[in-house]
MOPAC internal coordinates of N, CA, C and O (Angstrom, degrees):
PM7 1SCF
backbone

  N    0.0000 0     0.00 0     0.00 0    0    0    0
  C    1.4496 1     0.00 0     0.00 0    1    0    0
  C    1.5264 1   110.63 1     0.00 0    2    1    0
  O    1.2310 1   120.32 1   144.64 1    3    2    1
  N    1.3254 1   116.99 1   -35.36 1    3    2    1
  C    1.4542 1   120.25 1  -179.26 1    5    3    2
  C    1.5108 1   112.71 1   -60.51 1    6    5    3
  O    1.2310 1   120.82 1   137.59 1    7    6    5
  N    1.3463 1   116.05 1   -42.41 1    7    6    5
  C    1.4630 1   119.83 1   178.51 1    9    7    6
  C    1.5212 1   110.94 1   -63.22 1   10    9    7
  O    1.2310 1   120.04 1   143.45 1   11   10    9
  N    1.3222 1   117.53 1   -36.55 1   11   10    9
  C    1.4710 1   120.48 1   178.70 1   13   11   10
  C    1.5269 1   110.32 1   -67.12 1   14   13   11
  O    1.2310 1   120.33 1   138.47 1   15   14   13
  N    1.3331 1   116.98 1   -41.53 1   15   14   13
  C    1.4693 1   119.65 1   178.46 1   17   15   14
  C    1.5246 1   109.39 1   -60.97 1   18   17   15
  O    1.2310 1   120.14 1   135.43 1   19   18   17
  N    1.3241 1   117.33 1   -44.57 1   19   18   17
  C    1.4667 1   121.07 1   179.70 1   21   19   18
  C    1.5228 1   110.56 1   -62.08 1   22   21   19
  O    1.2310 1   120.28 1   134.61 1   23   22   21
  N    1.3279 1   117.08 1   -45.39 1   23   22   21
  C    1.4666 1   120.64 1  -178.95 1   25   23   22
  C    1.5230 1   111.20 1   -64.72 1   26   25   23
  O    1.2310 1   120.28 1   138.08 1   27   26   25
  N    1.3215 1   117.06 1   -41.92 1   27   26   25
  C    1.4675 1   120.54 1   179.45 1   29   27   26
  C    1.5274 1   110.94 1   -67.75 1   30   29   27
  O    1.2310 1   120.47 1   143.82 1   31   30   29
  N    1.3280 1   116.70 1   -36.18 1   31   30   29
  C    1.4709 1   120.62 1   177.32 1   33   31   30
  C    1.5249 1   109.63 1   -64.90 1   34   33   31
  O    1.2310 1   120.43 1   135.02 1   35   34   33
  N    1.3227 1   116.79 1   -44.98 1   35   34   33
  C    1.4611 1   120.32 1   179.11 1   37   35   34
  C    1.5286 1   110.78 1   -64.71 1   38   37   35
  O    1.2310 1   120.28 1   141.02 1   39   38   37
  N    1.3319 1   117.07 1   -38.98 1   39   38   37
  C    1.4655 1   120.69 1   177.17 1   41   39   38
  C    1.5289 1   110.33 1   -61.36 1   42   41   39
  O    1.2310 1   120.93 1   144.00 1   43   42   41
  N    1.3422 1   115.83 1   -36.00 1   43   42   41
  C    1.4649 1   120.23 1   179.01 1   45   43   42
  C    1.5317 1   111.91 1   -76.43 1   46   45   43
  O    1.2310 1   120.70 1   167.56 1   47   46   45
  N    1.3313 1   116.27 1   -12.44 1   47   46   45
  C    1.4594 1   120.51 1   176.64 1   49   47   46
  C    1.5202 1   114.36 1    74.50 1   50   49   47
  O    1.2310 1   120.87 1  -148.23 1   51   50   49
  N    1.3338 1   115.94 1    31.77 1   51   50   49
  C    1.4637 1   118.51 1   179.34 1   53   51   50
  C    1.5248 1   110.19 1  -123.04 1   54   53   51
  O    1.2310 1   121.06 1   -23.94 1   55   54   53
  N    1.3123 1   115.57 1   156.06 1   55   54   53
  C    1.4655 1   121.82 1  -179.86 1   57   55   54
  C    1.5299 1   109.81 1   -82.90 1   58   57   55
  O    1.2310 1   121.29 1   -10.86 1   59   58   57
  N    1.3341 1   115.14 1   169.14 1   59   58   57
  C    1.4576 1   119.53 1   174.58 1   61   59   58
  C    1.5225 1   110.09 1   -59.87 1   62   61   59
  O    1.2310 1   120.55 1   139.48 1   63   62   61
  N    1.3178 1   116.56 1   -40.52 1   63   62   61
  C    1.4648 1   120.79 1  -179.70 1   65   63   62
  C    1.5298 1   111.37 1   -64.03 1   66   65   63
  O    1.2310 1   120.41 1   138.83 1   67   66   65
  N    1.3251 1   116.82 1   -41.17 1   67   66   65
  C    1.4594 1   120.08 1   178.52 1   69   67   66
  C    1.5315 1   110.96 1   -65.29 1   70   69   67
  O    1.2310 1   120.36 1   138.79 1   71   70   69
  N    1.3256 1   116.92 1   -41.21 1   71   70   69
  C    1.4658 1   119.90 1   176.69 1   73   71   70
  C    1.5223 1   109.96 1   -62.75 1   74   73   71
  O    1.2310 1   120.68 1   136.58 1   75   74   73
  N    1.3244 1   116.30 1   -43.42 1   75   74   73
  C    1.4642 1   120.13 1   179.23 1   77   75   74
  C    1.5250 1   110.88 1   -58.02 1   78   77   75
  O    1.2310 1   120.27 1   135.52 1   79   78   77
  N    1.3336 1   117.09 1   -44.48 1   79   78   77
  C    1.4656 1   120.74 1   178.58 1   81   79   78
  C    1.5172 1   111.25 1   -59.97 1   82   81   79
  O    1.2310 1   120.78 1   138.96 1   83   82   81
  N    1.3297 1   116.11 1   -41.04 1   83   82   81
  C    1.4696 1   120.54 1  -176.81 1   85   83   82
  C    1.5227 1   112.60 1   -68.57 1   86   85   83
  O    1.2310 1   120.60 1   150.58 1   87   86   85
  N    1.3434 1   116.46 1   -29.42 1   87   86   85
  C    1.4719 1   119.19 1  -177.43 1   89   87   86
  C    1.5221 1   112.81 1  -104.91 1   90   89   87
  O    1.2310 1   120.36 1  -175.01 1   91   90   89
  N    1.3327 1   116.92 1     4.99 1   91   90   89
  C    1.4608 1   120.23 1   177.48 1   93   91   90
  C    1.5125 1   113.49 1    73.95 1   94   93   91
  O    1.2310 1   120.92 1  -142.18 1   95   94   93
  N    1.3206 1   115.84 1    37.82 1   95   94   93
  C    1.4546 1   120.92 1  -179.07 1   97   95   94
  C    1.5223 1   108.85 1  -128.19 1   98   97   95
  O    1.2310 1   120.63 1    23.38 1   99   98   97
  N    1.3338 1   116.40 1  -156.62 1   99   98   97
  C    1.4616 1   120.08 1   176.44 1  101   99   98
  C    1.5185 1   109.36 1  -132.64 1  102  101   99
  O    1.2310 1   120.92 1   -14.18 1  103  102  101
  N    1.3261 1   115.84 1   165.82 1  103  102  101
  C    1.4639 1   121.72 1  -174.73 1  105  103  102
  C    1.5245 1   111.84 1   -61.04 1  106  105  103
  O    1.2310 1   119.77 1   141.72 1  107  106  105
  N    1.3168 1   118.04 1   -38.28 1  107  106  105
  C    1.4684 1   120.56 1  -178.79 1  109  107  106
  C    1.5292 1   110.81 1   -62.96 1  110  109  107
  O    1.2310 1   120.61 1   142.00 1  111  110  109
  N    1.3156 1   116.45 1   -38.00 1  111  110  109
  C    1.4635 1   119.75 1   179.26 1  113  111  110
  C    1.5259 1   110.53 1   -66.94 1  114  113  111
  O    1.2310 1   120.76 1   136.37 1  115  114  113
  N    1.3411 1   116.16 1   -43.63 1  115  114  113
  C    1.4723 1   119.57 1   178.37 1  117  115  114
  C    1.5299 1   109.73 1   -61.37 1  118  117  115
  O    1.2310 1   120.09 1   136.78 1  119  118  117
  N    1.3266 1   117.43 1   -43.22 1  119  118  117
  C    1.4643 1   120.92 1   178.06 1  121  119  118
  C    1.5312 1   110.05 1   -59.54 1  122  121  119
  O    1.2310 1   120.28 1   139.20 1  123  122  121
  N    1.3185 1   117.08 1   -40.80 1  123  122  121
  C    1.4676 1   121.37 1   178.00 1  125  123  122
  C    1.5275 1   110.49 1   -62.33 1  126  125  123
  O    1.2310 1   120.63 1   133.45 1  127  126  125
  N    1.3460 1   116.41 1   -46.55 1  127  126  125
  C    1.4666 1   119.78 1   179.06 1  129  127  126
  C    1.5223 1   110.56 1   -56.63 1  130  129  127
  O    1.2310 1   120.56 1   140.21 1  131  130  129
  N    1.3355 1   116.53 1   -39.79 1  131  130  129
  C    1.4592 1   120.58 1  -175.98 1  133  131  130
  C    1.5241 1   113.03 1   -75.73 1  134  133  131
  O    1.2310 1   119.69 1   156.56 1  135  134  133
  N    1.3143 1   118.19 1   -23.44 1  135  134  133
  C    1.4715 1   121.80 1  -177.96 1  137  135  134
  C    1.5209 1   113.53 1   -93.36 1  138  137  135
  O    1.2310 1   120.10 1   153.67 1  139  138  137
  N    1.3057 1   117.41 1   -26.33 1  139  138  137
  C    1.4612 1   120.78 1  -172.21 1  141  139  138
  C    1.5165 1   111.27 1  -120.17 1  142  141  139
  O    1.2310 1   122.15 1   -35.44 1  143  142  141
  N    1.3158 1   113.49 1   144.56 1  143  142  141
  C    1.4571 1   119.02 1   171.97 1  145  143  142
  C    1.5131 1   105.84 1   -85.57 1  146  145  143
  O    1.2310 1   120.92 1   -59.91 1  147  146  145
  N    1.2998 1   115.85 1   120.09 1  147  146  145
  C    1.4521 1   118.68 1  -178.43 1  149  147  146
  C    1.5078 1   110.56 1  -153.26 1  150  149  147
  O    1.2310 1   122.01 1    -6.91 1  151  150  149
  N    1.2790 1   113.75 1   173.09 1  151  150  149
  C    1.4526 1   119.52 1  -179.65 1  153  151  150
  C    1.5282 1   109.14 1   -90.49 1  154  153  151
  O    1.2310 1   121.26 1   -60.81 1  155  154  153
  N    1.2998 1   115.19 1   119.19 1  155  154  153
  C    1.4608 1   120.48 1   172.56 1  157  155  154
  C    1.5202 1   107.64 1   -98.35 1  158  157  155
  O    1.2310 1   120.70 1   -29.39 1  159  158  157
  N    1.3032 1   116.27 1   150.61 1  159  158  157
  C    1.4511 1   120.74 1   176.20 1  161  159  158
  C    1.5299 1   108.51 1   -70.75 1  162  161  159
  O    1.2310 1   120.15 1   -29.80 1  163  162  161
  N    1.3368 1   117.32 1   150.20 1  163  162  161
  C    1.4588 1   119.98 1   179.97 1  165  163  162
  C    1.5353 1   112.70 1   -54.49 1  166  165  163
  O    1.2310 1   120.43 1   141.09 1  167  166  165
  N    1.3317 1   116.79 1   -38.91 1  167  166  165
  C    1.4682 1   118.79 1  -179.48 1  169  167  166
  C    1.5295 1   111.42 1   -68.18 1  170  169  167
  O    1.2310 1   120.23 1   150.62 1  171  170  169
  N    1.3445 1   117.17 1   -29.38 1  171  170  169
  C    1.4687 1   119.95 1   176.02 1  173  171  170
  C    1.5268 1   110.16 1   -69.44 1  174  173  171
  O    1.2310 1   120.76 1   136.89 1  175  174  173
  N    1.3252 1   116.15 1   -43.11 1  175  174  173
  C    1.4646 1   120.41 1   179.14 1  177  175  174
  C    1.5238 1   109.83 1   -62.59 1  178  177  175
  O    1.2310 1   120.23 1   136.95 1  179  178  177
  N    1.3289 1   117.17 1   -43.05 1  179  178  177
  C    1.4686 1   120.23 1   178.65 1  181  179  178
  C    1.5275 1   111.31 1   -62.73 1  182  181  179
  O    1.2310 1   120.23 1   138.57 1  183  182  181
  N    1.3374 1   117.17 1   -41.43 1  183  182  181
  C    1.4699 1   120.56 1   179.54 1  185  183  182
  C    1.5245 1   111.06 1   -65.71 1  186  185  183
  O    1.2310 1   120.38 1   138.92 1  187  186  185
  N    1.3252 1   116.87 1   -41.08 1  187  186  185
  C    1.4619 1   120.85 1   178.46 1  189  187  186
  C    1.5248 1   109.85 1   -64.13 1  190  189  187
  O    1.2310 1   120.76 1   134.64 1  191  190  189
  N    1.3336 1   116.16 1   -45.36 1  191  190  189
  C    1.4652 1   120.09 1   179.55 1  193  191  190
  C    1.5263 1   110.98 1   -59.49 1  194  193  191
  O    1.2310 1   120.43 1   135.29 1  195  194  193
  N    1.3264 1   116.78 1   -44.71 1  195  194  193
  C    1.4698 1   119.95 1   179.66 1  197  195  194
  C    1.5229 1   110.93 1   -62.71 1  198  197  195
  O    1.2310 1   120.52 1   138.76 1  199  198  197
  N    1.3302 1   116.60 1   -41.24 1  199  198  197
  C    1.4643 1   120.74 1  -178.81 1  201  199  198
  C    1.5257 1   111.56 1   -67.87 1  202  201  199
  O    1.2310 1   120.20 1   148.47 1  203  202  201
  N    1.3315 1   117.22 1   -31.53 1  203  202  201
  C    1.4578 1   121.13 1  -176.75 1  205  203  202
  C    1.5271 1   113.43 1   -95.48 1  206  205  203
  O    1.2310 1   120.62 1   175.87 1  207  206  205
  N    1.3250 1   116.42 1    -4.13 1  207  206  205
  C    1.4598 1   119.30 1   179.80 1  209  207  206
  C    1.5215 1   112.44 1    67.89 1  210  209  207
  O    1.2310 1   120.72 1  -141.94 1  211  210  209
  N    1.3202 1   116.24 1    38.06 1  211  210  209
  C    1.4587 1   120.63 1   178.68 1  213  211  210
  C    1.5304 1   108.11 1  -133.48 1  214  213  211
  O    1.2310 1   120.99 1     4.67 1  215  214  213
  N    1.3018 1   115.72 1  -175.33 1  215  214  213
  C    1.4655 1   119.80 1   178.47 1  217  215  214
  C    1.5255 1   109.32 1  -100.91 1  218  217  215
  O    1.2310 1   120.94 1   -19.91 1  219  218  217
  N    1.3289 1   115.80 1   160.09 1  219  218  217
  C    1.4608 1   118.04 1   176.43 1  221  219  218
  C    1.5282 1   110.35 1   -66.95 1  222  221  219
  O    1.2310 1   120.23 1   154.00 1  223  222  221
  N    1.3443 1   117.17 1   -26.00 1  223  222  221
  C    1.4596 1   119.92 1   176.87 1  225  223  222
  C    1.5246 1   111.20 1   -63.88 1  226  225  223
  O    1.2310 1   120.49 1   142.98 1  227  226  225
  N    1.3460 1   116.67 1   -37.02 1  227  226  225
  C    1.4673 1   119.43 1   177.68 1  229  227  226
  C    1.5270 1   110.62 1   -64.20 1  230  229  227
  O    1.2310 1   120.52 1   139.08 1  231  230  229
  N    1.3220 1   116.61 1   -40.92 1  231  230  229
  C    1.4638 1   120.05 1   179.26 1  233  231  230
  C    1.5309 1   109.81 1   -64.06 1  234  233  231
  O    1.2310 1   120.57 1   138.60 1  235  234  233
  N    1.3161 1   116.52 1   -41.40 1  235  234  233
  C    1.4620 1   120.98 1  -178.84 1  237  235  234
  C    1.5219 1   112.80 1   -77.49 1  238  237  235
  O    1.2310 1   120.44 1   167.04 1  239  238  237
  N    1.3426 1   116.76 1   -12.96 1  239  238  237
  C    1.4573 1   120.63 1   178.76 1  241  239  238
  C    1.5065 1   114.32 1    80.39 1  242  241  239
  O    1.2310 1   120.22 1  -155.62 1  243  242  241
  N    1.3319 1   117.18 1    24.38 1  243  242  241
  C    1.4673 1   119.72 1  -179.60 1  245  243  242
  C    1.5211 1   112.93 1  -102.82 1  246  245  243
  O    1.2310 1   120.23 1  -177.74 1  247  246  245
  N    1.3292 1   117.16 1     2.26 1  247  246  245
  C    1.4567 1   120.48 1   177.63 1  249  247  246
  C    1.5183 1   108.39 1  -145.61 1  250  249  247
  O    1.2310 1   121.15 1   -33.65 1  251  250  249
  N    1.2912 1   115.40 1   146.35 1  251  250  249
  C    1.4604 1   119.66 1   175.95 1  253  251  250
  C    1.5243 1   108.65 1   -67.92 1  254  253  251
  O    1.2310 1   120.32 1   -33.67 1  255  254  253
  N    1.3291 1   117.00 1   146.33 1  255  254  253
  C    1.4642 1   118.83 1   176.86 1  257  255  254
  C    1.5225 1   110.38 1   -55.40 1  258  257  255
  O    1.2310 1   121.24 1   -44.48 1  259  258  257
  N    1.3086 1   115.22 1   135.52 1  259  258  257
  C    1.4591 1   118.94 1  -179.09 1  261  259  258
  C    1.5228 1   109.50 1   -78.27 1  262  261  259
  O    1.2310 1   122.19 1   -34.67 1  263  262  261
  N    1.3112 1   113.41 1   145.33 1  263  262  261
  C    1.4604 1   118.42 1   176.10 1  265  263  262
  C    1.5205 1   107.68 1   -71.60 1  266  265  263
  O    1.2310 1   120.88 1   -45.54 1  267  266  265
  N    1.2824 1   115.93 1   134.46 1  267  266  265
  C    1.4521 1   119.01 1   179.55 1  269  267  266
  C    1.5076 1   108.97 1  -118.92 1  270  269  267
  O    1.2310 1   121.20 1   -40.30 1  271  270  269
  N    1.2968 1   115.32 1   139.70 1  271  270  269
  C    1.4448 1   121.01 1  -179.91 1  273  271  270
  C    1.5109 1   110.59 1   -80.27 1  274  273  271
  O    1.2310 1   120.66 1   -89.97 1  275  274  273
  N    1.2925 1   116.35 1    90.03 1  275  274  273
  C    1.4508 1   120.96 1   179.04 1  277  275  274
  C    1.5109 1   111.12 1   -84.44 1  278  277  275
  O    1.2310 1   121.06 1     6.68 1  279  278  277
  N    1.3073 1   115.57 1  -173.32 1  279  278  277
  C    1.4591 1   119.13 1  -179.94 1  281  279  278
  C    1.5257 1   111.21 1   -65.25 1  282  281  279
  O    1.2310 1   121.21 1   -24.92 1  283  282  281
  N    1.3209 1   115.29 1   155.08 1  283  282  281
  C    1.4615 1   121.71 1   179.17 1  285  283  282
  C    1.5265 1   109.19 1  -130.78 1  286  285  283
  O    1.2310 1   121.38 1   -13.34 1  287  286  285
  N    1.2965 1   114.97 1   166.66 1  287  286  285
  C    1.4567 1   121.18 1   174.04 1  289  287  286
  C    1.5190 1   113.61 1    60.57 1  290  289  287
  O    1.2310 1   121.61 1    45.01 1  291  290  289
  N    1.3345 1   114.53 1  -134.99 1  291  290  289
  C    1.4641 1   121.12 1  -176.65 1  293  291  290
  C    1.5268 1   111.22 1   -62.23 1  294  293  291
  O    1.2310 1   120.30 1   140.50 1  295  294  293
  N    1.3243 1   117.03 1   -39.50 1  295  294  293
  C    1.4657 1   120.46 1   179.57 1  297  295  294
  C    1.5195 1   110.44 1   -60.88 1  298  297  295
  O    1.2310 1   120.32 1   135.67 1  299  298  297
  N    1.3225 1   116.99 1   -44.33 1  299  298  297
  C    1.4641 1   120.96 1   178.82 1  301  299  298
  C    1.5235 1   110.05 1   -61.80 1  302  301  299
  O    1.2310 1   120.05 1   134.72 1  303  302  301
  N    1.3156 1   117.51 1   -45.28 1  303  302  301
  C    1.4679 1   121.07 1  -178.87 1  305  303  302
  C    1.5230 1   111.27 1   -61.39 1  306  305  303
  O    1.2310 1   120.35 1   138.26 1  307  306  305
  N    1.3271 1   116.94 1   -41.74 1  307  306  305
  C    1.4639 1   120.67 1   179.96 1  309  307  306
  C    1.5257 1   110.20 1   -64.92 1  310  309  307
  O    1.2310 1   120.09 1   133.48 1  311  310  309
  N    1.3247 1   117.43 1   -46.52 1  311  310  309
  C    1.4606 1   119.79 1  -178.66 1  313  311  310
  C    1.5277 1   112.21 1   -69.31 1  314  313  311
  O    1.2310 1   119.75 1   151.22 1  315  314  313
  N    1.3109 1   118.09 1   -28.78 1  315  314  313
  C    1.4660 1   119.76 1   173.51 1  317  315  314
  C    1.5224 1   110.06 1   -66.29 1  318  317  315
  O    1.2310 1   120.09 1   140.38 1  319  318  317
  N    1.3370 1   117.44 1   -39.62 1  319  318  317
  C    1.4623 1   120.74 1   176.84 1  321  319  318
  C    1.5287 1   110.43 1   -64.29 1  322  321  319
  O    1.2310 1   120.59 1   137.65 1  323  322  321
  N    1.3358 1   116.48 1   -42.35 1  323  322  321
  C    1.4625 1   120.58 1   178.63 1  325  323  322
  C    1.5301 1   109.61 1   -63.02 1  326  325  323
  O    1.2310 1   120.11 1   139.28 1  327  326  325
  N    1.3266 1   117.40 1   -40.72 1  327  326  325
  C    1.4698 1   121.44 1  -179.24 1  329  327  326
  C    1.5177 1   112.44 1   -61.13 1  330  329  327
  O    1.2310 1   120.20 1   153.34 1  331  330  329
  N    1.3186 1   117.23 1   -26.66 1  331  330  329
  C    1.4650 1   120.80 1  -178.36 1  333  331  330
  C    1.5272 1   112.48 1   -81.95 1  334  333  331
  O    1.2310 1   119.80 1   170.42 1  335  334  333
  N    1.3135 1   117.99 1    -9.58 1  335  334  333
  C    1.4646 1   121.57 1  -178.13 1  337  335  334
  C    1.5277 1   111.12 1   -76.37 1  338  337  335
  O    1.2310 1   120.27 1   -18.70 1  339  338  337
  N    1.3287 1   117.08 1   161.30 1  339  338  337
  C    1.4701 1   119.78 1   173.49 1  341  339  338
  C    1.5327 1   110.09 1   -58.89 1  342  341  339
  O    1.2310 1   120.69 1   -29.97 1  343  342  341
  N    1.3061 1   116.29 1   150.03 1  343  342  341
  C    1.4689 1   122.51 1  -172.84 1  345  343  342
  C    1.5291 1   113.04 1   -53.07 1  346  345  343
  O    1.2310 1   119.92 1   133.03 1  347  346  345
  N    1.3199 1   117.75 1   -46.97 1  347  346  345
  C    1.4692 1   120.28 1  -177.11 1  349  347  346
  C    1.5284 1   110.86 1   -60.96 1  350  349  347
  O    1.2310 1   120.32 1   135.77 1  351  350  349
  N    1.3165 1   116.99 1   -44.23 1  351  350  349
  C    1.4723 1   121.06 1   179.95 1  353  351  350
  C    1.5307 1   110.29 1   -66.37 1  354  353  351
  O    1.2310 1   121.09 1   137.96 1  355  354  353
  N    1.3376 1   115.52 1   -42.04 1  355  354  353
  C    1.4646 1   120.80 1   179.05 1  357  355  354
  C    1.5223 1   110.39 1   -59.79 1  358  357  355
  O    1.2310 1   120.03 1   137.19 1  359  358  357
  N    1.3378 1   117.54 1   -42.81 1  359  358  357
  C    1.4611 1   120.97 1  -179.72 1  361  359  358
  C    1.5253 1   111.20 1   -63.86 1  362  361  359
  O    1.2310 1   120.10 1   141.24 1  363  362  361
  N    1.3280 1   117.41 1   -38.76 1  363  362  361
  C    1.4692 1   120.43 1   178.51 1  365  363  362
  C    1.5212 1   110.84 1   -63.61 1  366  365  363
  O    1.2310 1   120.64 1   135.75 1  367  366  365
  N    1.3236 1   116.38 1   -44.25 1  367  366  365
  C    1.4667 1   120.18 1  -179.08 1  369  367  366
  C    1.5284 1   110.19 1   -65.94 1  370  369  367
  O    1.2310 1   120.26 1   133.94 1  371  370  369
  N    1.3222 1   117.12 1   -46.06 1  371  370  369
  C    1.4596 1   119.92 1  -179.93 1  373  371  370
  C    1.5281 1   111.35 1   -64.80 1  374  373  371
  O    1.2310 1   120.40 1   144.34 1  375  374  373
  N    1.3315 1   116.84 1   -35.66 1  375  374  373
  C    1.4633 1   120.22 1   175.79 1  377  375  374
  C    1.5189 1   111.33 1   -62.14 1  378  377  375
  O    1.2310 1   120.34 1   138.05 1  379  378  377
  N    1.3322 1   116.95 1   -41.95 1  379  378  377
  C    1.4630 1   120.92 1   178.58 1  381  379  378
  C    1.5239 1   110.93 1   -64.60 1  382  381  379
  O    1.2310 1   120.32 1   137.36 1  383  382  381
  N    1.3291 1   117.00 1   -42.64 1  383  382  381
  C    1.4638 1   120.95 1   178.36 1  385  383  382
  C    1.5261 1   110.01 1   -62.73 1  386  385  383
  O    1.2310 1   120.63 1   135.53 1  387  386  385
  N    1.3211 1   116.41 1   -44.47 1  387  386  385
  C    1.4646 1   120.16 1   179.65 1  389  387  386
  C    1.5250 1   111.06 1   -62.10 1  390  389  387
  O    1.2310 1   120.12 1   137.60 1  391  390  389
  N    1.3358 1   117.38 1   -42.40 1  391  390  389
  C    1.4700 1   121.03 1   177.46 1  393  391  390
  C    1.5192 1   111.28 1   -59.66 1  394  393  391
  O    1.2310 1   120.60 1   137.80 1  395  394  393
  N    1.3350 1   116.46 1   -42.20 1  395  394  393
  C    1.4682 1   119.92 1   179.05 1  397  395  394
  C    1.5235 1   111.01 1   -65.69 1  398  397  395
  O    1.2310 1   120.01 1   141.19 1  399  398  397
  N    1.3291 1   117.59 1   -38.81 1  399  398  397
  C    1.4657 1   120.32 1   178.08 1  401  399  398
  C    1.5209 1   111.75 1   -64.85 1  402  401  399
  O    1.2310 1   120.66 1   137.52 1  403  402  401
  N    1.3216 1   116.33 1   -42.48 1  403  402  401
  C    1.4683 1   120.48 1   178.61 1  405  403  402
  C    1.5246 1   109.70 1   -61.43 1  406  405  403
  O    1.2310 1   120.16 1   136.03 1  407  406  405
  N    1.3204 1   117.29 1   -43.97 1  407  406  405
  C    1.4693 1   121.06 1   179.52 1  409  407  406
  C    1.5257 1   110.39 1   -64.00 1  410  409  407
  O    1.2310 1   120.69 1   139.11 1  411  410  409
  N    1.3176 1   116.28 1   -40.89 1  411  410  409
  C    1.4628 1   121.41 1   178.43 1  413  411  410
  C    1.5279 1   111.02 1   -62.51 1  414  413  411
  O    1.2310 1   120.75 1   134.50 1  415  414  413
  N    1.3288 1   116.17 1   -45.50 1  415  414  413
  C    1.4571 1   120.87 1   179.58 1  417  415  414
  C    1.5170 1   111.79 1   -66.30 1  418  417  415
  O    1.2310 1   120.47 1   145.45 1  419  418  417
  N    1.3277 1   116.71 1   -34.55 1  419  418  417
  C    1.4709 1   120.80 1   179.24 1  421  419  418
  C    1.5192 1   111.36 1   -65.68 1  422  421  419
  O    1.2310 1   120.67 1   148.83 1  423  422  421
  N    1.3205 1   116.33 1   -31.17 1  423  422  421
  C    1.4754 1   120.47 1   177.56 1  425  423  422
  C    1.5040 1   111.96 1   -72.87 1  426  425  423
  O    1.2310 1   121.24 1   162.17 1  427  426  425
  N    1.3481 1   115.23 1   -17.83 1  427  426  425
  C    1.4691 1   119.43 1   177.89 1  429  427  426
  C    1.5198 1   113.30 1    74.50 1  430  429  427
  O    1.2310 1   120.64 1  -155.29 1  431  430  429
  N    1.3295 1   116.39 1    24.71 1  431  430  429
  C    1.4623 1   118.81 1   178.27 1  433  431  430
  C    1.5055 1   109.35 1   -98.53 1  434  433  431
  O    1.2310 1   120.84 1   -27.29 1  435  434  433
  N    1.3138 1   116.00 1   152.71 1  435  434  433
  C    1.4374 1   121.23 1  -177.24 1  437  435  434
  C    1.4439 1   110.56 1   -95.79 1  438  437  435
  O    1.2310 1   120.10 1   180.00 1  439  438  437

């Protein structure tokens, strides 16, 4: 299960620390979950699944990962380039994009 959590976290593009923040834990605990096979509480599995945008079945390994409709075309190419950047630079760019989206949504335009 730990390897699946690590793979799903990497697929989501977040660090152990970011996952820990999302589930109300700490980085050391997330690292432990990823290294050891152990029993997590159902509420922990649900919180991890919500944070990673997957199902608890994927974490438990009882369902194949679902296909997700990610970006395509130019958007996909741009985000692939961003993904290849060093983490600090990538976070700055994604933060700027998120800020622009929030401002766009606040204006109520489609």
